[in-house]
N, C-alpha and C positions, 0 to 999 in steps of 0.2 A: 350931070341929070342924065347921059345916058346908058352909064350903073346902074342904078335906081329907076332907071325905064327896065333894065335889064329884066335886075330883083324883082319889081312888080310882074313882071311878065309872067318871070317863073313863081310867083306867090300865085296867079291869079291860075296856070295851070295845077298846079299839085294842090291847092283847095278847093279846087273845085271839079278833080278828075277827070280832065280836058283831057283823053285818049288822044294818043295820034294830032294832035299839037304840042308845036313846039315854041319858044320865043319867038325864031325867026317868022314865025304862020300870019304874028302877031304886028299891026302895021300899029305902031305909035298913038297917029293922030284918027287912028277907025273908032268906029264906034264899039263900046263894048253889048250895051243892048239891042233887040232888036235887029238891024240890017250887018250889025259887024260881027259880032262871034254872036251874037244872037243870046246872050244872059238872060235870065228872067229873076222878078222879084224876090225870090229864092235864092240865086247866084248872089242878090246885090247882100242878102243879108248875112251870107254863110263869107262874103268877099270882106264889108264892112266887119266884121268879127277879129277874123283874120290880121284886117290890116289894124286896128285897135292893139291887140293880142302884142303884135310885130313891132308897131312904131310908134303908141300911145299916143295915138291921133285920138280925135273927138268927134263923133260924127253924128249926128239927126235926123233919124231916116223922114223925117216932117219939111226942115231944112233945103228950101230950093237952093240953097249951095249943096248940098249935098251930092244934087243932082247934076249940077256942073261939075264937081271934080271925078261923080263919075262915069263923064260922061267918056273919056277914051285913058287910054295905060298913060300918057303923057299929061293929062289934068290929075292924075291919080299921082303922080311920080310931084308937080309942082306943089300939090298942096300936100302932102307928104315933107317936100322937101321946105317950105313955108311954114309948117307947122312944130318945125325941127328948128328952130332960126328965133321961135320965139325961147 
């Protein structure tokens, strides 16, 4: 799971062009939006598209569970891992 978290951290940095941010700077349990990394809804859309392309996961922008999946890097890694097992 740690390697998947690292992979997702790098994906977040690369896909959102976060300059001066390294994977070590991102706490896997910290919020991705508002308080934590401070991402916004546009970032969420971009990140969702990248995750769909990279991992083949299915996300719905309106689903409450999608908000939970995007809560942190750890939550995203758990979602991707669970989706892979289906």
